[in-house]
C-alpha positions in Angstrom: 0.0 0.0 0.0 1.3 3.4 -1.0 -0.2 6.4 0.8 0.5 10.1 0.3 0.1 12.6 3.0 0.0 16.1 1.6 0.9 18.7 4.2 3.5 18.3 6.9 1.9 20.3 9.8 0.8 18.6 13.0 -2.4 17.3 11.2 -0.4 15.5 8.5 2.3 14.2 10.9 -0.3 12.8 13.2 -2.1 11.2 10.3 1.1 9.6 9.2 1.8 8.3 12.7 -1.6 6.8 13.1 -1.4 5.2 9.7 1.8 3.5 10.6 0.3 2.3 13.8 -2.8 0.8 12.1 -1.1 -0.5 8.9 2.3 -1.5 10.2 5.3 -2.0 7.9 3.2 -3.0 5.0 2.4 0.7 4.2 4.7 2.9 2.1 4.0 6.3 3.6 5.1 9.4 1.7 4.7 12.9 3.2 5.2 16.0 1.0 5.1 19.6 1.9 5.7 22.7 -0.2 7.7 24.4 2.6 11.4 23.6 3.2 10.6 22.2 6.6 7.9 20.3 8.5 5.6 21.7 11.2 3.3 24.0 9.3 2.5 26.9 11.6 4.3 25.3 14.5 7.9 26.4 14.6 10.6 26.3 17.2 13.9 28.3 16.8 16.8 29.0 19.0 16.9 32.4 20.7 20.1 33.1 22.6 20.8 29.3 22.4 17.5 28.2 23.9 14.4 26.9 22.1 11.5 29.3 21.6 8.1 28.5 19.9 7.2 31.1 17.2 3.8 29.7 16.4 1.5 28.1 19.0 3.3 27.9 22.4 0.5 26.1 24.3 -2.4 23.8 24.0 -5.7 23.4 25.8 -4.8 21.2 28.7 -8.3 19.8 29.3 -8.3 18.1 25.9 -6.5 14.7 25.9 -4.9 14.6 22.5 -1.5 16.1 23.1 -0.7 14.6 26.5 -1.8 11.2 25.2 0.5 11.6 22.1 3.4 12.6 24.3 2.9 9.5 26.5 2.7 7.3 23.4 5.9 8.8 22.0 7.8 8.6 25.2 8.3 12.3 25.6 5.9 12.9 28.5 8.7 14.3 30.6 8.6 17.3 28.2 5.0 18.2 29.4 5.0 21.5 31.3 2.2 23.8 32.7 2.0 27.6 33.2 2.6 29.3 36.5 -1.0 30.2 37.0 -0.7 33.9 36.5 -3.5 35.7 34.7 -3.2 38.1 31.8 -4.1 41.7 31.7 -6.4 43.5 29.2 -5.1 46.8 27.9 -8.1 49.1 27.5 -8.4 52.9 27.7 -4.7 53.2 28.3 -4.8 51.1 31.5 -4.1 47.4 32.3 -7.2 45.6 33.7 -7.4 42.1 35.1 -8.7 39.6 32.5 -12.4 39.2 33.4 -13.2 35.9 35.2 -16.4 33.9 34.8 -16.6 34.4 31.1 -16.9 32.2 28.1 -14.3 33.5 25.7 -14.8 36.9 27.2 -18.6 36.8 27.3 -19.5 37.5 30.9 -21.8 35.4 33.1 -22.5 38.4 35.4 -21.8 42.1 35.5 -19.1 41.6 38.2 -17.0 39.8 35.6 -16.5 43.0 33.6 -16.7 45.6 36.3 -13.9 48.1 35.9 -13.4 47.2 32.2 -16.6 48.7 30.9 -18.6 51.8 31.9 -21.5 52.0 34.3 -24.1 52.2 31.4 -22.7 48.9 30.0 -22.7 47.3 33.4 -26.4 48.2 33.8 -27.1 46.7 30.4 -25.3 43.5 31.4 -27.3 43.4 34.7 -30.6 43.9 32.9 -30.0 41.4 30.1 -31.8 38.5 31.7 -35.0 40.6 31.8 -35.0 41.3 28.1 -36.7 38.9 25.6 -34.2 36.9 23.7 -34.9 36.1 20.0 -32.9 33.1 18.9 -33.9 30.7 16.1 -32.8 27.1 16.8 -30.0 26.1 14.5 -29.2 29.7 13.4 -25.8 31.3 13.5 -24.6 34.8 13.8 -21.2 36.4 14.6 -20.2 36.4 18.2 -19.8 40.2 17.9 -23.4 40.7 16.7 -24.9 38.6 19.5 -22.8 40.0 22.3 -23.2 43.6 21.1 -27.0 43.3 20.9 -27.3 41.7 24.4 -24.4 43.3 26.4 -23.2 46.3 24.3 -20.3 47.2 22.1 -17.8 47.8 25.0 -18.1 44.1 26.1 -17.3 43.0 22.5 -14.3 45.3 22.0 -12.8 45.1 25.5 -13.5 41.6 26.7 -14.4 39.3 23.7 -12.2 40.7 20.9 -8.9 40.3 22.9 -9.5 36.6 23.5 -10.9 35.7 20.0 -8.0 37.7 18.5 -5.5 35.4 20.2 -7.2 32.2 19.0 -8.3 33.1 15.5 -6.4 36.3 14.6 -9.8 37.7 14.0 -12.4 39.7 15.8 -15.8 38.9 17.3 -17.3 40.2 14.1 -15.5 37.6 11.9 -16.2 34.6 14.1 -19.5 32.6 14.3 -21.1 31.5 17.5 -21.9 27.9 16.3 -18.4 26.9 15.2 -16.3 28.8 17.8 -18.6 28.4 20.8 -20.6 25.2 20.1 -21.7 24.7 23.7 -23.1 28.2 23.8 -25.0 27.6 20.6 -26.4 24.4 22.1 -27.6 26.2 25.2 -29.3 28.8 23.1 -30.8 26.1 20.9 -32.0 24.3 24.1 -34.1 27.3 25.1 -31.9 29.5 27.3 -34.0 32.5 28.2 -31.1 35.0 28.0 -27.4 35.1 26.9 -26.5 35.4 30.6 -28.3 32.1 31.3 -26.7 30.4 28.3 -23.2 31.5 29.4 -23.7 30.3 32.9 -24.9 27.0 31.7 -21.8 26.4 29.6 -19.1 27.6 31.8 -16.8 24.7 32.6 -17.0 23.5 36.2 -14.1 24.4 38.5 -11.2 22.1 38.0 -7.7 21.6 39.3 -6.5 20.7 35.8 -4.4 23.5 34.3 -6.2 25.2 31.4 -3.1 25.1 29.2 -0.1 22.9 28.8 3.2 23.2 26.8 6.3 21.4 25.7 9.5 22.3 27.6 11.8 22.4 24.6 9.2 23.5 22.1 6.9 21.9 19.6 9.8 20.7 17.6 10.2 17.9 20.1 6.8 16.6 19.3 7.2 17.1 15.5 10.5 15.1 15.5 9.0 12.3 17.6 6.0 12.0 15.3 8.2 11.9 12.2 10.4 9.2 13.7 7.6 7.1 14.9 5.7 7.4 11.6 8.8 6.1 9.7 7.5 8.2 6.8 9.4 9.3 3.7 9.5 13.0 3.6 9.9 15.4 0.6 10.0 19.0 1.6 10.0 21.8 -1.0 7.5 19.7 -3.0 4.0 21.0 -3.7 1.2 18.8 -4.8 0.0 20.3 -8.1 -2.9 18.1 -9.2 -5.0 15.3 -7.8 -6.9 12.8 -10.0 -8.6 9.5 -9.6 -7.3 6.3 -11.2 -8.8 2.8 -11.6 -7.2 1.6 -8.4 -6.6 4.8 -6.4 -5.2 8.2 -6.9 -2.6 10.1 -8.9 -0.9 12.9 -7.0 1.3 15.1 -9.1 4.3 15.1 -9.0 4.8 12.0 -6.9 2.7 9.5 -8.9 0.2 6.8 -8.2 -1.0 6.0 -4.6 -3.6 3.8 -3.1 -4.9 6.6 -0.8 -4.2 10.2 0.0 -4.6 12.5 3.1 -5.0 16.2 2.3 -3.7 17.9 5.4 -3.4 21.2 3.7 -4.9 24.7 4.3 -8.4 25.2 2.9 -7.4 27.1 -0.2 -4.8 24.5 -1.2 -7.4 21.7 -0.5 -9.8 23.6 -2.7 -7.3 23.6 -5.6 -6.5 19.9 -5.3 -10.2 19.0 -5.2 -11.1 21.0 -8.2 -11.0 18.1 -10.8 -12.2 15.3 -8.6 -14.9 17.1 -6.5 -15.8 20.5 -7.9 -18.6 21.1 -5.3 -16.3 20.3 -2.4 -13.6 22.5 -4.0 -16.0 25.5 -4.0 -16.9 24.9 -0.4 -13.3 24.8 0.7 -12.5 27.9 -1.3 -15.1 29.9 0.7 -13.1 29.5 3.9 -11.0 32.6 4.5 -7.7 32.9 6.3 -6.1 35.4 8.6 -2.4 36.3 8.7 -0.3 37.1 11.7 3.3 37.8 12.8 5.2 37.1 16.0 8.2 39.1 17.3 10.1 37.1 20.0 12.6 39.0 22.0 14.9 38.4 25.0 15.4 41.2 27.5 17.7 41.7 30.5 16.5 39.5 33.3 15.9 42.5 35.5 13.4 44.2 33.1 10.5 45.4 35.1 7.7 43.4 33.5 4.2 43.0 35.1 3.7 39.8 37.1 1.2 38.5 34.6 1.1 35.8 31.9 0.5 38.3 29.2 -1.2 41.5 28.0 -4.2 41.4 25.6 -5.0 44.5 23.7 -8.6 45.7 23.3 -9.9 46.7 19.9 -9.5 50.4 19.2 -6.4 51.0 21.3 -3.7 53.1 19.5 -1.2 50.2 19.5 -0.1 48.0 16.6 0.4 44.8 18.6 -2.7 42.8 19.5 -1.1 40.9 22.4 2.0 40.2 24.4 2.9 36.9 26.0 5.2 37.5 28.9 6.7 34.0 28.4 9.2 34.1 31.3 6.3 35.1 33.7 3.9 32.6 32.2 6.1 29.5 32.2 8.3 28.4 35.1 10.8 26.6 32.9 11.3 29.8 30.9 11.6 31.9 34.1 14.6 29.8 35.0 16.5 31.1 32.0 19.1 33.9 32.3 16.9 36.4 30.3 13.3 37.6 30.2 11.4 36.3 27.1 8.5 38.2 25.5 6.4 37.4 22.4 4.5 40.2 20.6 1.7 39.2 18.3 0.4 41.2 15.3 -2.3 40.9 12.7 -6.0 40.5 12.4 -8.3 39.2 9.8 -8.9 41.6 6.9 -5.6 43.5 7.5 -2.4 42.0 6.4 -0.6 45.3 6.0 1.7 44.8 9.0 3.1 41.6 7.4 4.7 43.7 4.7 6.7 45.7 7.1 10.4 45.1 7.3 11.6 43.1 10.3 13.2 46.2 11.9 9.8 48.0 11.7 8.0 45.2 13.4 10.6 44.9 16.1 10.4 48.7 16.7 6.6 48.5 16.9 6.8 45.6 19.4 9.3 47.6 21.6 7.3 50.8 21.5 4.0 49.1 22.3 5.5 47.0 25.0 7.0 50.1 26.6 3.6 51.8 26.4 1.8 49.0 28.2 4.4 48.2 30.8 6.2 51.5 31.5 9.4 49.5 31.5 12.7 50.3 29.8 12.5 47.8 27.0 16.0 47.0 25.6 16.0 43.8 23.5 19.1 41.6 23.6 18.0 39.4 20.7 14.9 39.4 18.4 13.4 37.2 15.8 10.5 37.8 13.5 8.1 35.1 12.2 5.4 35.8 9.7 2.4 33.5 9.2 0.6 34.4 6.0 -2.8 32.7 5.8 -2.0 30.8 9.0 -5.5 30.7 10.7 -8.8 29.9 9.1 -11.7 32.1 10.1 -14.6 30.2 11.7 -17.2 32.7 10.3 -21.0 32.4 10.8 -22.1 29.4 8.9 -18.7 27.6 9.1 -20.2 24.5 10.8 -22.6 24.2 8.0 -19.9 24.6 5.4 -17.8 21.8 7.0 -20.8 19.5 7.1 -21.4 20.2 3.4 -17.7 19.6 2.6 -17.7 16.3 4.4 -20.8 15.3 2.5 -19.3 16.3 -0.8 -16.2 14.2 -0.2 -17.9 11.2 1.5 -17.9 9.0 -1.7 -14.2 9.7 -2.5 -12.8 6.3 -1.3 -9.2 6.5 -0.2 -9.2 10.2 0.3 -9.4 12.0 3.7 -9.2 15.6 4.9 -7.4 17.0 7.9 -6.4 20.4 9.1 -7.2 23.4 11.2 -10.3 24.5 9.2 -12.3 21.3 10.0 -12.8 21.0 13.7 -10.8 23.7 15.5 -7.6 25.7 15.1 -5.9 24.5 18.3 -3.1 21.9 18.2 -5.3 19.2 19.9 -8.1 19.7 17.3 -5.6 19.5 14.5 -4.2 16.3 16.0 -7.7 14.9 16.3 -8.3 15.7 12.6 -5.2 13.8 11.7 -6.3 10.8 13.7 -9.7 10.8 12.1 -8.2 11.0 8.6 -6.0 8.1 9.3 -9.0 6.1 10.6 -10.9 6.8 7.4 -8.0 5.6 5.2 -7.4 2.5 7.3 -11.1 1.5 7.1 -10.9 1.9 3.3 -7.7 -0.1 2.8 -8.4 -2.9 5.3 
């Protein structure tokens, strides 16, 4: 059996690993990626001789996929957890504590956003349960439209946007309720009388389990372990240019005939490859839009007077260019032990890629100036590195869940083909790993 995995991000690598597990040595696995390296939007580089993640630097700790993978691969000793510090929200030129008792920034009570929004907005949040809620079962709207109508614009821009911006590189206006907050949509579908009631019903119960986890020496450790365990042949710098069906399987140009194929590629690339074999599916995948972002990582003198918080999220409308700062050496105990302070500045939101065209020096200067503004500290970087992610994050717009259901339906009869990637079931690393596992299961069922 010869199987092609197109796309060498975490989704494709997990698919290759699971295929090796299920099919054993009988499978000839070939992974190709148009980049010159594996990992997709996960990337670990050395900064002052120490590994630093320049893409995702954490995963949701309450999901099982990544800890389970690390145990299987024998790298569980690399699992680390944050120090438990909370981030700030920068709004109105002041740092505020990140609201508690919220669902992705949507408050469960007025006390959650007290101090972050004005008195008029607080009164509106308090009165929300008394106002009739119009919600059609199965409908979908943007998170921004729903929250603004129920709680007011300030809650959207100061509480919800900063959190959604970190996850999707978008805003509440570009993200749909049903795909991004499915438990909230389910509560509304179930007859919740108000948004307050729906949020309260879907808040996770108190738990001692850390919200996030990380990998001590960076995601490269996981990528390398997956590649080795998958025993997969790798061709980087090789883009799949065409996909066609054959009498016994598939033809993937330029690598030739295969029995099965996993497309672990971004939605636009998937759309191009499906054009000849599934035109309807191709049109659906092409409708999914992507957001770009950039990260500036920098080391600072250890004594730099940074806030004792895990990070700083920037509310929409502030006169800053960065959308967030991760105070990495405050957030992670293993990074705090290094001889320097480590900070990551994040840039870019859906619909505005202009900052990605700036020269590295301009992005670094913006990061330093904005970090100085929000901390009041004397920011003097020792070393900096810039990483751009063009089209790195799919936007889970209103109607996204319906689109994905239609896409799965349109590819259901394509025996020996499976899809994986961040646009299917979530942008986080655990969700991508789950999509790779599901793709491998589909291929295995077809071949065995």
